[in-house]
N, C-alpha and C positions, 0 to 999 in steps of 0.2 A: 398348644396338642400337635404332634407328629403326624398321627393316623386318625380318617374320617372312613369307615366302613358303612356303607350303604346296600340296606337290603331292603328290595321292594317286597310285600308280603301281601298274599291273598288268600285267606282261610287255609293258613299255614300251621295248623297247630301241632299236626302229625309231623312238620319236619324242620320247623325253624328253631325248636328247642337243640337238636343236633348240628346246625349252621352256627348259632352262637356259639355252643361248646366250642366246633371249632376254632372259631376265632379267638376264644380264650385263651383257645391252647397256643394257637400263633402270637398271639399277642406279650404272651409270657416275656419275650426280651425286651419289650417295651414299658414296664410297668407305671402305670398311670398316662401312658401317650396313645392311648388307641380309644377310640369312641367308639361305637356304633350305634347308628342311626336304622331305625325299623321303619318304611314308609306304609301304613297299614293303607292299604287297597279296597273299600267294600267290605270288611271284615265282618263275619258275623258269627266266627267261632273263638276260640280261646286263643287266637294268636299273639292280642295285647297282651293280654296277662303274660303269658309265658314269657313276651319280649321283655315287658318291665320286670318281671323277676329276676331276669338275667342283667339287669342293670342297663338295657337299651334306652337309648334316646327316641320317642315315639314322635311322628309326623302321619299325617292323614293328607291322602289326596285319591279322588273318588273316579280321577278320569280314567276311561278306558285308553291310554297309549302309554306304552311301556317309557317313554324318552320323558314323559312329562312327569311318571312316578319318579325316576330316579332324580330328574330334576329339582324336584321339590326336598329329596332327601339331602342332594349336595349344598343347597343352598342354605340348610342350616350346619351344613359341617364347618368346623373350626380347627381342622387339622389341616398340615401342611400338603400332606401326600394322600388324595381321594383314589377309594378303591370301591368297585360295585361288585355283591355275589348277589348270585339269587338264592332266597330263604331254602329251596330243595337239595342246595348244594353243599358239599364240606370242603373247607379248606383245610389245604395241609400245613403241619405244623411252622414249616421252614417258607413260608408262603410270604408273609411280611418283612423277616428279615433279606429273602432277596431280594423282593422291592425294594428295600431300605440302601441295600448294595449297590443297584442297578442305578438308583438316582442320583446317590452321593456321585459315582465316577462321573459326572456331566455330560456322558458322552449318551445318556440314553433319555428320550423323550417321554416313553413310557409303554404299557403293552396291555398286552395280556396274557392268558395263562394256557397251560397244554389242559388235558384232560381225560378221565377215564369213568366209563359207565360203570353203575352200579350194579348192573347185571349185564350176562352176555348171551349172545344168540347170533344167527346168520346175518340176520336183518339189521341186527343194532351193530355190527361187524361192518359189513357193508356200509353201512350209513356213515359208520365212524370214519370209515375210511376216505369216503367221499367229502366227508367236511372238512378233515384235516386236508384233502387234495386241494380245495377250493383256496382256504386260506392261505397253504403256502403258495399256491401258484399267485394270491392278489398279496403276497408279502405280509400277511395279517396274523392276528389271531385273535383268539376269542374267549369266552365262557366268563371269565372274570377281569373287567379290565382296572388299570391303574396308572395314573399322571401325578403329576403334580396340582392342586388344586388351584395356583395362579393358571395354569397352561389352558386346564378346562374351565376356566372363565373367559378365558381370550378367545378361545373357542366357540360361545356359547353353548357349552354343555350339550345334550343330546337332540339332536334334530327333533323339537316336540311337532313339524307337520308329520312326521312319518310314524304311523302306527303298527308297522314291524321294520325291522332290518336296521334300526335305529343303533345297534350296538357296532355293525360292522362298516353301518357308514360315519360313524365318530372315531373308529380306529383308524379309517383311511383318511378321515382329516387328519388327527393327529398325527400320521406317519410324515403325513405331507407336511406339517409345520414344524416338524423336528427337522427334516429335511434340510428346508429352507435355512436353519441353525446348524447343520452338522450335526445331527441327534439323530439316534437310530429309534423305531418302533421294533421291539421285540416279544417273545414270546419264551414266558421264564424258564433258563433252562433244566431246571431238577423239580419245581413244585407243579404237582399234578391236580387240579382240582378234581374231586368225586361228583359226578354230575347224574342226578336222578333219572331213571328210565321210565316215570309212570306216564308220560302221555304213552311211552311204545306198549306200555301195560292195556294203556286206555284203547287208542287207534288202533295198535298193532304196530307188530316188529317192522313191518316192513313200509309202514304210512308214507314215514319223511320222503324216500324215494319215488315210490308209488304217485304220491300227491303235491304234498310241499315241493320239493325241487321241479316239480314241472310249473307251480304257478311261480316259483320265484326267477324266473328269467329276465333278462339282460332288459328286456322293453318294460315288464311288470317293475323292476326295480327303479329303473330311469322315472319311471311315472309316477311311484311311491315319494321318493326324490324329491319332486315336484309339488307333493303334496294332494295328489290327483288320485281317488278312490272311487274306483266301481262299488255300488251297491251290493255287490257278490264278495266285492276284495273283503269291505267291511263284515258282512256274514261270516266270510271266512277267518279273517284277525278276531273276530269275536269268539266263535267255538273256539278254537285252539288256543289264544291265548288266553281270553278274559271271563267267557261265561262257560267253558268247557266243565264239567261235574266227572269227578274222579270214582265216584262208586254209580258210575252209569256205563254200561260196556255197549259199545256198539255192536 
């Protein structure tokens, strides 16, 4: 198997069909060489039925920790290349081909992808500009991570001490790991993942800059990397990542 795609999912029946269809199209150049692993997290809707009908392998992990959820899928992977994508995102058709070319060069350790929102507003565009600036300054990329499975295992996967921010922390470790081997961490040059703005629909178009960015300062991130969380931290991450109700407006 060449590719293993890991998709965390909690009550994603509205979105996961589109995500899996986008993976199927991206997999067309690699017939029989792409497996999709959907990690069900406390699902009570039709997510499992839709994923199974699309031919995805099903894994269950009930932890309120995205690092643990993603790692549960990665442990079941059989592909040489591991890719993660969220259930409410859409993979561009060229993505897996671009990942394959990058890794085949031997010069790239792995990376992330550029992104575009599925709708736009002034608040969303300001937030996207902020996120792009921060990741560029850090020399990182996000949204959908990819690397050789052997390198993922060597790094220990995502940091399960972290209840948020585990993706950028993993990217930073992967970048350092590659630099030690003379390899680069990159954002794919052409493939852009379409990301859902449903949390902006729910929390407001300015919520990230008003609330989330204020919480993710350097001191907080350093505490989180050490696995140190206050009760307020946990309430906030539960509300924002693990327990928020899409049909209930603030």
